[in-house]
N, C-alpha and C positions, 0 to 999 in steps of 0.2 A: 531464405537462408539455406544454402546448400553446404552440407558438411562432407568432408572426406570420409572414406570408409573407416580409417583409424579413429578419427574424431568421433564418429557416430558410435563405434564400438565402445570407446571410452565413456561416452555420455551414458550409454545404456548401463555400464558398470557403475559409474559414479553416482548416477541420479535415480537409479531404480528405487522405488519407495518400498518401505517395509513398515506396515502398520501406520501409514501416514507420515512417517519421519524419514528423512534421508539416511541412508546407511551410515554406520559409524565410520570414523576415520580409518580404523584398522582395515576394514573391508575395502575402503577406497584405495588405500595404499597397496593393498594386496592385488587390486585390479589394475595397477599401473604396469606399463612396460618398463623394461630395465632402464631405458633412457629417461623416462619420466621419474623413476625412483631416484636416479642420479641427480636430476635437476632439483628434486625436492630436498634431497640431502644437502646439495650445494647451497641452496637458498637458506636452509636451516642453519648451516655452519656459518654462512655469511652474516646472518642476523646475530648469531652468538658472538662472532668476532666483533661486531659493532658494539654489543653490550660490554665486551672486554675493553675496547678502546674508550668508550664513555667512562668506564670505571677508572681507567688510567688518567683520563683528563681531569676527573674529579678527585684525584689523589686518594682513591680508595685503597685500603690494604688488601692483601691477597684474599683474606676470608670474605671481605666485602665484595670483591670482584667475583669470587666463586658463587656467592649467594645470588648476585645479579645475573650471572650467566645461567645458573640453574633455573632461576625464575623465568628468564626469557625463553629458555628451551621448553619450559612447561607450558607457556602460552602460545608458542609458535603453532602447534597443531590446531588450536582454536582459531587463530588467524587464517590458517590454511582452509579449515572447514568453512569459515565465513566467506572466504573468497570463492570457494567452490559453489556454495549456495547462491552467491551473487551472480556468478556466471550462469548457473542453472536457471534462476528466476528470469534473467534477461533472455536466455534462449527460449524459455517457455513462452514468454510474452511475444517474441518475434515469431515463434512457430504458430501461435494462435492467430496473430495478425495475418500471416501468410495464408493460413488455412481458411480463415473467414473470407478474405478477399478473393481467393481462388474459387471457393464455393459459390460466392455471390456472382462472380463473373460468369462462371459456367452455368449456374442456374438461370441467370438472366437470358443466356443464349438458348438454353433448352431446360425448361422447368422439370427436370427429373433428378431426384436425389442420387440415384445410383450412378448416373452419368457424371454428375458433378463430383462425386467421390472419386471416380476413376480419373477425372482431370486433375483432381487435387493430388493424387499420388505422383503425378509427373513433376510437380513443383515443390512439394513439401519435403522437409528433411527426413532422414531415414527412420527416425523414431516415430514421427507422425505417420509416415508412409506405412509402417508396419501395423499401426493401429487402424488406419483406414482400410488396409487389406483385410484385416480381421472383420471389420464392419461389413465389407462387401461380401465376404464368405458367409456371414450370418444372414445377410439379406437374401443371398442366393439359396440358402438352405431352406427358407420358408418354414422355419420351425415354430414361429409364433404368429398369432393373429395380428398383434401390433408390432409388426416386424421392424418398422423404422424406429419407433420409440425405443424398443428394446435394444436395437443395434447401436443407435447413436448414443445411448447411455455410456457406451464403452469409452468414447473420447470425452464425453462430458464429465465422467468421473475422473479421468486422468488429468483433464484441464478444467477445473471448476470455475468457469467464466460465465457470467450472466449473459453477456452479449452472444456468446456461442450458443447457449441454450435458447435464447430468443430467436436467433437465426434458424436453428433446427425446427423450432415450433412453427415458425412462419412457413418454412419449406414444406413441412408435413401437411399443413392446412392447404397450401396451394396445390400440392400433388393430389390430395384427396378430394378437394372441392373445386379446383380449377380457378380460373379468373386471370385477369391481367395483373402482372406483378412487377413490370419494369419500373414504374414510378417508385414502388416501395423498396425494390432492390437498390435503387439510387439513394433512397433515404438511408438504408442500412450502410451503404458504402460511405456516405457522407458522415454518418455517425462514427464508423470505425476509424476513418481518417482523423476526425477531430479527437477521438480517444487516443489514437496513436501519438498525435502531436502533443496533447496534454501530458501524457505519460512520459514522453521523452523530455519535455521541459521539467517535469517533476524529478526525473532521474538526475538531470543536471543540477537541480536545486539540492538534492540529497548529497551529490558528490561535492558540491560547494561547501556544505556544512562540514563534511568529513575533512575536506582540505583546510578549512579554517581552523578546525580543532588541531589538525596536524601541524599547521603553521604556528599556532599558539603554543603547542608543546615544544616545538623546536626553538622558538624565540625564548621561551622560559628557561629551557635547558642551557641555552647559550648565555643568557643573562646571569644565571646562577654560577656557571662555570667561570665567567669573567670575574664575578665577584670574588671567587675563590683565589684567582691568580693575581689580582691587583694588590693583594696584601703583601707587604714586604716579608721576605723570608724570616726575618727575626721575629715577626709577630704572627707567623702562620698558626692556624688552629686546626688544620686538616687531620692532625694525628689524634685529636680528641675523639673519644668514643661516641660522644653525642653527635659530632659532625658526621662520623662514619654511618651511624644508624639513621640519622635524619636524611642523609643523601640516598642511602639504600631505599628507604621508605618512599622518598620522592620519586625516584626512578621507577619503582614498582607501581606507584599510583599513576604515573604518566602512561605506562603500558596498559593498565587496567582501564583508564579513561578512554583511550582510543579503542580498546577491545569492546567496551560497552557501547560506544557510539557506533562502531562498525556493525555490531550485532543488532542493535535496536533499529538501525536505519537500513537493514537488509530486508526489503519488502518483496513479497510475492506479488508481482505487478498485475496478475490476472485475477487474483482472489480479493474481491472487494468485501471486506468484513464490515458489519454494522458497528458503529461506535457505541451504541447503547444496547443493553440487553433487553429482551422482551419484558422482563419483570420491571425494569426501571420505566420503560415506556408505558406500561399499564398503570404504574403508580402515578406517573405525571398526568396521564389522561384522566385518571380518577379524580385527582386534585382539581384540575381545570373544569371538568364537566360537572363536578359536584357543586362548585361554587358559582358557575356561570349560569345566568338566567336570561339576560338580554342578548339575543342573537346578534344584534348589530352593534353592541357596545364592546369595543376592543380594550377598554381600559380595565383597571383593577376594580372589582366590585367594592362599593363603598361600605357595605355592611360588615366587612371582615375586620377582625382585630389585627394588630401589627404582625403577630406570628403567622396567622393564616395568609395575610397579605404578602408576606415575604415568601412563604411556601408557594403561593399561587404564582407570584411573579417569576420565581425560579422555574417552576414546572412549565409555565407557558413559554418562557424563553427557550428552555431546553427542547420542547416539542417543536417549536417554530424552526429552530436551527436544524433539527434532525429532518423535519419535513423538507426544508430547502435542499438538503443533501440528497434525499431519496425520491422526491417528487419527479424530477426529470427522468429518472430510470423507469418509473412506472408509466409516465406519460408516453415515453418512447414506445413501450410495448403496446399500449392502448392504440396509439396512432398506427402502428404497423398492422395490428389486427383488424383495423377498419377496412382492409382490403376484402376480407371475407365475412365481416360481421357488421351489425349496426352499432352505433355509438353505445347504446344501452347494453347490448350484449357484450361488446368489447370490454366495457367497464366491469360488468358482473363476472365475466370469465377471467378477469385479471386478478381476482381476489386471492386465489390460492398461491400464485407466484409473486404477488406484490410484496415489497419491503414491509417489514412488520409495522413500522410506524404509520404506513398508509392503510392498514387493514381496518382500523376503527373508522376513519372517514369514509372508506368504501362501503363498509357495512351499513353505516347510517344512510349513505346515498342509496343503497339498494332498498332500504326501507322506504325512503322517500319516493323511489320509483313506483312503489305500490300505491302510494297516496296521490302522486302526480305523474302518471305514466306518460303524459305528452307535454307537460309544462316545463318552464325554466327553473322552477323551484328547487329540484334536486341539485342542479348545477350551481344555483345561487347560494344554497345553504352548505355547500361543500366547504369544509374547514371554516365554518362560520364563526367559531370561537377564537380564531387566531388571526393575527394581523399579517397575512401573506397575500397582498393584492395581486402580485404577478401570477401566482398559482390560480387564483380565482378568475383572473382574466383568461387564462388558458382554458379553464373549465367552461366559460361562456362561449369560447370559440368552438369547443366540442359540441355545445348545444346548437350553435349555428350550423355545424356540419350536418346534424341530424335533421335540420329543416330545409336543407338545400338539395338541389339536383346533383347528379353525378359529377358533371364537369365543374360546377361551382364548388362542390364539396372537395374535389381534388385540389383546387386552388387554395381553399381554406385549410386543408390538411397540410399543404406545403407551408402555409403561414405558421401552423402549429409546430411543425418540425423545425422551421427556422428559429422560432421563439424558444423551442425546447433546447436547441443546441446552445443558445445563449444562457439558458438556465443551467444546462449541464456544465458549462464553463464556470459559472458562478459556484455551483455545487461542488465541482472538483476542487476549486480554489479553497473552499471551506474545509473539505476533507483533507487536503494536503496540509493546510495550516494546522489542523488538529493533529495530524501525524507528526509533523516536525517541529511544531511550536515549542514543545518541551525541550527540544534539543538545540534550539537556536542559541541559547545562552551558554552552552557547554564549552564554547571557545574561551569563555572567561574562567572556567574552572582550573585549567593548568596555570593561569596567571595567579589565581588565588593561592594555589599550592606553592607556586614559586615565591610569592610574597612572604608566606609563612616560613619557607626555607631560608630566605634572605634575612628575615628577622632573627631566626635561630643563629645564623652565621654571624650576624652583627653582635648579638649577645656574647657569643664565643670570642669574637674579636676584641670586644671591650674587656672581657675577663682576662684575655691574654695580654692586652695592652696595659691594663691596670696592674697585673702581676709583674710585668716587666718594669714598669715605673717604680713599683714597690721595691723590687730587687735593687734598682739603681739608687734609690734613696737610702736603703739599708746599708749599702756599701759606703 
């Protein structure tokens, strides 16, 4: 993604971080050019005029139109901020993809980190290019013993992406220890491509939910407006203060609904946060491990009362779901590290960087390595209290690698990678479902609001109609 000079300068102004948060709207607007400020004012006025037109369509009084206009003007800056963050997150993702791909291509051609960084400056956008140039200056300064680790942290902190960190760790090991890396570079490229494809599909799914909510809001507003205008002029109720207030409230709620949806579905695509806190994971593990005695029995222990059975069932289900989401990420790093390490060393050295839900199984496996240094038992007992056969199968494949020669091991590693990509697709689907599952029903919320508004209007119409009939009879 190549940006023009003007766009890059704007991005530096708009997206510079301050204490982990994007700078506030005032600073963003201050950083705009005169033309961009005019465009922002023009869009803001256009949105305000739309709110006035909607107010006229709904027969709102002047005070009602003014309230709707002022409320709309108050939420426009939030919409603008959300849109800026959306653009920023998408550019971050594209920048990371471009950087990783270029680094891998260059490192495969010549396994030197500095040369790969120089090549990356030729293709990356200006912001990433500035960061890379700073890294190169730090490397050339030779001011630290662990120069690569200290220097590469600059871009890792700016772009907190696990795949980027994994790539850097792999490159540092190859440069310091040597070895053939072409096969593993291909593995990383394949993984990045799959990640890029999955994320783009998820972006489309998020946009679809936003679009459905927007369509639902539009259809509801049209329905309520038609309901107002099909009533004969003699029985109109739009002058009633209840109608005025209910209409204003409905329009405000519609704006808030879309604001909430747009805000909550505005994801940082490179920052993969764990869905469960370490405290919850520890609590669930303690429940399962405390009650489980038979290593090969995946059912609910029969000695538990109904309360403990329920807690056990919930804890086991939660852990299994979290393991399915995080296991592929851990296995990918282990498989990549097999270039320079044995299977046992790769597993043991993965502990510090492993997802939190994987730390307990890895810790138990490391203890088993002490009792069974050359046996299959540590691999067979991995996650033994949980019903996750696909993960256990992958662990047995790792054991096979430790027993094979170099060429056969490479073939087996390829099988592990292929299997892991399948697991990653499944894990990503679970993560994405968790992220947007709560928002899928929001397209029905505007309709619910609209139904309540129509009910209020119908009551008002009945009151007006009854009053009119009463007047006729009295005459």
